[in-house]
C-alpha positions in Angstrom: 12.6 -6.0 -10.5 9.6 -4.2 -11.9 8.9 -0.5 -11.3 11.5 -0.6 -8.4 9.8 -3.5 -6.6 11.6 -6.8 -6.1 9.5 -10.0 -6.2 8.0 -11.0 -2.9 7.6 -7.4 -1.6 4.3 -5.8 -0.7 3.5 -2.2 -1.9 1.3 0.3 -0.1 0.1 3.6 -1.5 -1.2 6.5 0.6 -3.2 9.3 -1.1 -2.8 12.7 0.5 -5.6 15.1 -0.3 -8.1 14.8 -3.1 -8.8 15.8 -6.7 -6.1 17.5 -8.7 -4.1 18.4 -5.5 -3.7 14.7 -4.6 -0.2 13.3 -3.8 0.5 9.6 -3.9 3.2 8.2 -1.5 4.4 4.7 -2.4 6.6 2.3 -0.4 7.5 -1.4 -0.5 8.2 -3.4 2.6 11.7 -4.2 3.8 11.8 -8.0 3.9 12.5 -9.1 7.5 12.1 -5.4 8.6 9.4 -2.8 8.4 6.2 -3.3 6.5 5.3 -0.9 3.7 2.6 0.8 5.9 5.1 1.3 8.7 7.5 2.9 6.3 4.8 5.3 5.1 3.7 6.1 8.6 7.2 6.9 9.6 7.6 9.2 6.6 4.3 11.0 7.3 5.4 11.6 11.0 8.9 12.8 10.0 7.4 15.1 7.3 4.7 16.6 9.6 1.8 15.3 7.4 -1.3 14.9 9.5 -3.1 11.5 9.4 -6.2 13.5 8.7 -4.8 14.5 5.3 -4.7 10.8 4.2 -7.8 10.1 2.1 -7.0 6.7 0.7 -4.8 3.7 1.6 -4.2 0.8 -0.8 -2.1 -2.2 0.0 -1.7 -5.3 -2.2 -2.3 -7.5 0.9 -4.7 -7.2 3.8 -3.0 -5.2 6.6 -1.6 -7.7 9.1 -3.0 -8.0 12.6 -0.1 -9.5 14.5 2.7 -8.1 16.5 5.2 -6.6 16.2 3.8 -4.8 13.1 0.0 -4.9 13.6 -0.6 -2.8 10.5 -4.4 -3.3 10.9 -4.3 -1.3 14.1 -2.2 1.4 12.5 -5.0 2.0 10.0 -7.1 3.4 12.9 -5.1 6.6 12.9 -6.5 7.4 9.4 -10.1 8.2 10.1 -10.6 10.1 6.8 -9.1 7.3 4.6 -10.8 4.6 2.7 -8.6 1.5 3.1 -8.5 -1.2 0.4 -6.5 -4.3 -0.6 -6.5 -7.0 -3.2 -5.0 -10.1 -1.6 -5.8 -12.0 1.6 -3.2 -13.7 3.8 -1.6 -16.7 2.1 -2.6 -20.0 3.5 -4.3 -23.3 2.7 -7.4 -21.7 1.2 -5.9 -18.4 -0.1 -2.6 -19.2 -1.8 -4.2 -20.3 -5.1 -6.8 -17.5 -5.0 -4.0 -14.9 -4.5 -1.9 -16.4 -7.3 -5.0 -16.2 -9.6 -5.7 -12.6 -8.6 -2.2 -11.7 -9.4 -2.3 -13.4 -12.7 -5.6 -11.8 -13.7 -4.2 -8.4 -12.6 -1.0 -8.7 -14.6 -2.9 -10.0 -17.6 -5.3 -7.1 -17.7 -2.8 -4.3 -16.8 -2.4 -1.8 -19.7 -0.3 0.8 -18.0 -1.2 3.9 -16.0 -4.3 5.8 -17.2 -3.6 9.2 -18.8 -3.6 12.1 -16.4 -2.7 10.0 -13.4 -1.0 12.2 -10.8 2.6 11.7 -10.1 3.7 9.6 -7.2 6.5 9.9 -4.7 8.5 6.7 -4.0 9.4 6.5 -0.3 12.2 4.2 0.8 
């Protein structure tokens, strides 16, 4: 486990607001259960945070587009948010590319930059 994330899990980060007043909400998926974006959506709804307040969404993997989760469609509620990801779905053509992207990212990671706002771990 690294930074509270077990191997094989996908992490999503929602940025609320902008500038120095930003908050970062982070969640990892529940294997066999909710996806990380669903966990964060549920948290926002329960906390009364408007989807309009979300300014950025990052996920390690491209948001899925299949039921029952359909995270790609969920992103439509966040009209003010820039959505980004690093990895594409695993498959014949992407598995090796994803492994390479992960290896490059881990090899170049030097820790969080100074002054990075605190984040809230959800879940």
